[in-house]
DRENPA-114675 format. One record per residue (C-alpha): residue in three letters; x, y, z. Coordinates in steps of 0.2 Angstrom, whole numbers, padded with zeros to 4 digits, always signed. Example, Ala and Ser with C-alpha at 12.3 -4.5 7.8 and 13.67 -1.06 7.14 Angstrom:
// DRENPA-114675
ALA+0062-0022+0039 SER+0068-0005+0036 
END
This chain:
// DRENPA-114675
MET-0248-0299-0199 GLY-0233-0303-0210 SER-0223-0292-0221 LEU-0222-0301-0238 PRO-0233-0294-0251 VAL-0244-0307-0261 SER-0235-0311-0277 SER-0228-0326-0287 GLU-0212-0324-0277 LEU-0221-0332-0262 VAL-0220-0349-0270 GLY-0207-0360-0260 THR-0208-0349-0244 GLU-0206-0360-0229 LEU-0218-0357-0215 PRO-0214-0358-0196 GLU-0211-0376-0191 SER-0221-0382-0176 THR-0225-0398-0166 TRP-0242-0404-0162 SER-0247-0417-0149 TRP-0264-0427-0147 GLY-0271-0441-0136 TRP-0284-0453-0139 ARG-0297-0441-0131 ASP-0293-0428-0145 ALA-0296-0442-0158 VAL-0312-0446-0151 LEU-0317-0428-0149 TYR-0313-0426-0168 ALA-0324-0441-0172 LEU-0339-0434-0162 GLY-0336-0417-0170 ILE-0338-0424-0188 GLY-0354-0434-0183 GLY-0347-0450-0177 ARG-0360-0460-0168 PRO-0360-0477-0158 GLY-0375-0484-0167 ASP-0392-0476-0168 GLY-0396-0473-0149 ALA-0387-0488-0143 LEU-0369-0496-0143 VAL-0375-0509-0156 ASP-0390-0506-0167 ALA-0404-0519-0169 ASP-0396-0525-0186 GLY-0379-0526-0177 ASP-0372-0510-0184 GLU-0360-0503-0172 GLY-0359-0486-0181 ASP-0342-0478-0178 LEU-0338-0486-0161 ASP-0321-0491-0166 PHE-0317-0472-0167 LEU-0325-0468-0151 PHE-0320-0482-0139 GLU-0303-0481-0132 ARG-0302-0500-0129 ARG-0303-0502-0148 GLY-0288-0491-0150 PRO-0297-0480-0154 LYS-0295-0479-0173 VAL-0292-0462-0180 TYR-0301-0454-0195 PRO-0288-0450-0209 THR-0296-0432-0211 PHE-0290-0429-0193 ALA-0274-0423-0203 VAL-0283-0407-0206 ILE-0281-0402-0188 PRO-0262-0402-0187 GLY-0262-0395-0205 MET-0270-0380-0199 THR-0256-0375-0189 ALA-0246-0372-0205 LEU-0261-0364-0213 ASN-0263-0352-0199 GLY-0244-0347-0201 VAL-0248-0339-0218 SER-0254-0323-0210 GLY-0238-0322-0200 VAL-0227-0322-0215 VAL-0238-0313-0229 ASP-0247-0296-0228 LEU-0265-0302-0227 ASN-0281-0297-0219 VAL-0288-0313-0211 ALA-0306-0306-0213 ARG-0304-0307-0232 LEU-0298-0326-0232 LEU-0309-0340-0237 HIS-0305-0359-0237 GLY-0305-0364-0255 GLU-0300-0383-0256 GLN-0293-0396-0245 ALA-0284-0412-0248 VAL-0276-0425-0237 THR-0264-0439-0243 VAL-0262-0453-0230 HIS-0245-0461-0229 ARG-0250-0473-0214 PRO-0264-0473-0201 PHE-0263-0460-0187 PRO-0259-0468-0170 ALA-0271-0466-0156 GLN-0259-0453-0148 GLY-0242-0445-0152 THR-0232-0430-0157 LEU-0230-0423-0175 THR-0218-0411-0183 VAL-0228-0400-0194 LYS-0218-0392-0209 GLY-0228-0380-0221 ARG-0223-0371-0236 ILE-0232-0360-0249 VAL-0233-0370-0266 ASP-0245-0360-0276 VAL-0250-0342-0279 TRP-0263-0338-0293 ASP-0269-0322-0298 LYS-0287-0322-0301 GLY-0289-0304-0305 LYS-0299-0298-0290 ALA-0293-0311-0278 ALA-0277-0322-0276 VAL-0277-0340-0272 ILE-0263-0346-0260 GLY-0260-0365-0259 VAL-0251-0372-0243 GLU-0244-0389-0242 SER-0240-0397-0224 GLU-0230-0412-0221 LEU-0234-0421-0204 ALA-0221-0433-0197 ASP-0217-0442-0181 ASP-0202-0451-0175 ASP-0207-0466-0187 GLY-0208-0455-0202 PRO-0221-0446-0213 VAL-0240-0449-0207 ALA-0249-0438-0219 THR-0248-0423-0231 THR-0261-0410-0232 TYR-0265-0396-0245 ALA-0276-0381-0243 SER-0280-0366-0253 LEU-0284-0349-0247 PHE-0295-0338-0258 ALA-0289-0320-0253 LYS-0302-0307-0258 GLY-0294-0291-0265 TYR-0276-0297-0267 GLY-0276-0301-0285 GLY-0270-0291-0300 PHE-0252-0293-0296 GLY-0248-0300-0313 GLY-0246-0318-0310 SER-0253-0333-0318 ARG-0271-0337-0316 GLY-0267-0355-0313 PRO-0274-0371-0321 ASP-0293-0372-0326 THR-0300-0385-0314 GLY-0318-0383-0318 ASP-0321-0400-0326 VAL-0310-0409-0313 HIS-0318-0424-0303 GLN-0336-0422-0310 PRO-0348-0436-0306 PRO-0353-0447-0321 ASP-0370-0446-0328 ARG-0378-0460-0318 GLU-0385-0463-0300 PRO-0372-0464-0286 ASP-0366-0481-0280 HIS-0368-0475-0262 VAL-0378-0462-0253 ILE-0375-0458-0234 ASP-0385-0446-0225 ASP-0380-0437-0209 VAL-0389-0425-0198 VAL-0380-0409-0192 ARG-0385-0408-0174 PRO-0388-0391-0166 GLU-0372-0392-0156 GLN-0361-0399-0170 ALA-0351-0383-0173 ALA-0349-0380-0154 LEU-0342-0398-0153 TYR-0331-0397-0168 ARG-0322-0381-0163 LEU-0315-0390-0148 SER-0303-0399-0160 GLY-0295-0383-0163 ASP-0304-0372-0176 ARG-0311-0359-0164 VAL-0316-0346-0177 THR-0329-0335-0169 LEU-0341-0335-0184 HIS-0346-0353-0180 ILE-0351-0350-0162 ASP-0356-0332-0159 PRO-0374-0327-0167 ASP-0370-0308-0164 PHE-0353-0310-0172 ALA-0361-0320-0187 ARG-0375-0307-0190 GLN-0362-0293-0190 ALA-0352-0302-0203 GLY-0368-0303-0213 TYR-0375-0321-0210 PRO-0391-0326-0202 GLY-0381-0335-0188 PRO-0367-0347-0185 PHE-0364-0361-0198 LEU-0354-0376-0199 HIS-0335-0376-0202 GLY-0330-0380-0219 LEU-0317-0393-0212 CYS-0331-0401-0202 THR-0341-0404-0218 TYR-0325-0411-0226 GLY-0324-0423-0211 PHE-0343-0428-0213 ALA-0339-0433-0231 GLY-0323-0442-0226 ARG-0332-0452-0213 ALA-0345-0457-0226 VAL-0332-0461-0239 LEU-0322-0472-0226 ARG-0338-0482-0222 ALA-0344-0484-0239 LEU-0328-0488-0248 CYS-0315-0494-0235 GLY-0326-0504-0222 ASN-0321-0491-0209 GLU-0303-0496-0211 PRO-0292-0480-0211 GLU-0277-0489-0218 ARG-0286-0491-0234 LEU-0289-0473-0238 ARG-0275-0466-0248 SER-0280-0448-0252 MET-0296-0437-0252 THR-0298-0420-0260 GLY-0313-0408-0261 ARG-0318-0390-0265 PHE-0329-0380-0253 ALA-0345-0374-0262 ASP-0358-0368-0250 LEU-0362-0366-0232 VAL-0370-0380-0220 TRP-0381-0375-0206 MET-0386-0383-0190 ASN-0400-0396-0192 ASP-0396-0398-0211 VAL-0394-0415-0218 ILE-0377-0418-0227 SER-0379-0431-0241 THR-0363-0438-0247 LYS-0365-0446-0264 ILE-0351-0457-0271 TRP-0348-0464-0288 GLU-0335-0478-0289 LEU-0324-0477-0305 GLY-0314-0493-0302 ASP-0296-0496-0299 GLY-0297-0489-0281 GLU-0304-0472-0286 ALA-0321-0463-0284 VAL-0328-0446-0285 PHE-0340-0439-0273 ARG-0351-0424-0269 ALA-0359-0418-0253 GLU-0376-0409-0254 THR-0389-0403-0241 GLN-0407-0408-0240 ASP-0412-0394-0252 GLY-0400-0400-0265 ALA-0386-0386-0262 VAL-0369-0393-0266 VAL-0358-0390-0252 LEU-0342-0400-0256 SER-0338-0401-0275 HIS-0324-0407-0286 ALA-0321-0421-0274 HIS-0310-0437-0277 VAL-0304-0451-0266 ARG-0291-0465-0269 PHE-0292-0480-0258 THR-0286-0498-0257 ALA-0301-0508-0264 
END
């Protein structure tokens, strides 16, 4: 636990720099963790759809999903508690954004530089925003932004921050694309192998002690499901066409749920989207994507 108190003075604080390496197996494991599939039960579907094979087969690169950036980005996010006096049990992941500068190679090493860019006083809680710059020897690859909702850390006299309640709301019409994905029973156990090994998502006893019926899906896994759907619907599964993606975590996803990603195109390479479960619960809201049309 760090020693700095939660206050507006944290803005600009540099977090410990780190390096992060991956190989093609890590990229494929992440693709499987966010629901990637090589067609429906075969390498090629009856209609010729190869599913996400380009992201799963090393002889095709493999391609790397742009949302893979959240994995190295987490190393900076995890560093917050080493600098700031926070109880990690009181932290919730609020928002997540990824800006892509160029596609991830199938393997490599990144330097991860993080800093605190926002601290908002919400009264009973604080919101801490962290930006992470991911770069290799050839320059920037991606930038991530994540906000932490810190319960019980508000009331320090800072600004409440901007009102974002109406940001990135879907238009009043049917979506242009709807992509449904089933969350398999082993999904959280698979996704955690990419590095997000929070006990809450794997241990039923721990989850019940925390007040939940059982383990539920990682928020960043839900984010990855939506990102995979967006890339397929808007970018033809070409990672170089996705420029940025942002969303707000709104509710929990459970194993065996269906994640329905609904996408509304706005023109000029922009779209808003929302992820819902089969019962209509919105699990990812205020979501927006920029892409090369």
